[in-house]
C-alpha positions in Angstrom: 108.9 122.0 108.6 108.5 118.5 109.0 111.6 116.3 107.8 111.3 113.4 105.3 113.9 110.8 105.7 115.3 109.0 102.5 115.7 105.5 102.3 119.6 103.9 101.2 118.5 103.5 97.6 116.3 106.8 97.4 119.6 108.5 98.6 121.7 106.9 95.9 119.2 107.6 93.2 119.0 111.3 94.4 122.7 111.7 94.5 123.2 110.2 91.0 120.4 112.5 89.8 122.8 115.5 91.1 125.9 114.0 89.6 124.4 113.4 85.9 123.2 117.3 86.6 120.1 117.6 84.1 121.4 114.8 82.1 119.4 112.2 84.4 116.7 109.8 83.2 115.8 106.3 84.2 118.4 104.7 81.7 121.3 106.7 82.5 120.5 106.7 86.7 120.5 102.5 86.4 123.5 102.5 84.2 125.6 104.8 86.4 124.7 103.2 89.5 125.5 99.8 88.6 129.0 101.1 86.9 129.9 103.0 90.2 128.2 100.4 92.9 128.4 97.5 91.5 124.7 97.1 92.3 122.4 95.7 89.9 119.3 97.7 89.2 116.4 97.3 86.9 114.9 100.0 85.1 111.6 100.2 86.9 113.1 100.2 90.5 114.9 103.4 89.7 112.2 104.6 87.5 109.5 104.1 90.6 112.0 105.6 93.0 112.5 108.7 90.5 108.8 109.2 90.6 108.8 108.7 94.5 111.5 111.3 94.7 109.7 114.0 92.3 106.4 113.3 94.8 108.6 114.4 97.5 109.6 117.3 96.2 113.3 116.1 95.8 113.4 116.1 92.2 111.3 117.7 89.2 111.5 116.5 85.9 110.5 117.8 82.2 110.3 116.4 78.8 113.3 116.6 76.7 113.4 116.5 72.8 112.5 113.3 70.9 115.3 111.2 69.7 115.8 109.1 67.0 117.1 106.1 69.2 114.0 106.3 71.2 111.6 106.1 67.8 110.6 109.8 68.3 109.8 109.3 72.1 111.0 112.4 74.6 113.2 111.4 77.7 111.7 112.7 81.1 115.0 114.5 82.6 115.1 114.6 86.3 117.2 117.6 88.0 117.4 118.1 91.8 115.3 120.6 93.5 116.7 123.0 96.4 114.9 120.7 99.1 116.9 117.7 97.4 120.1 119.4 97.5 119.4 120.0 101.1 118.6 116.8 101.9 121.7 115.7 100.4 123.7 118.2 102.3 121.9 117.2 105.6 122.5 113.5 104.8 126.3 114.1 104.1 126.7 116.3 107.2 124.9 113.7 109.7 127.2 110.8 108.2 130.2 112.7 108.5 129.5 113.6 112.3 128.9 110.0 113.0 132.0 108.9 111.5 133.8 111.6 113.7 132.1 109.6 116.6 133.6 106.3 115.7 136.1 105.0 118.2 139.6 104.5 116.9 140.2 100.8 115.8 136.6 100.0 116.1 136.7 98.9 112.5 140.2 97.4 112.6 140.2 94.0 110.6 142.8 91.6 110.4 141.9 89.6 113.5 144.1 91.9 115.9 
């Protein structure tokens, strides 16, 4: 099977969808990314990334119930698929392996 690689922002969005566990939609993903990373993101950027992740099979979506706060419109909720879960596990494992290869004292700061 051909492996699909994720960009850094795709990885962050996918991880946030997993963290939000069925409650992820464009606005909540945007807010949570800003809160936890300090990175300013626009709704459009997150929305496009969610659609791209869905096209790649890493997430799926369904329409939630209509809410008064949204003027009767329904939210599109995203959830990580088995493929998305596997991708996150693979990324975590690869990063851990690479960090283990880092020689001691390589990243020491302070001019020493």
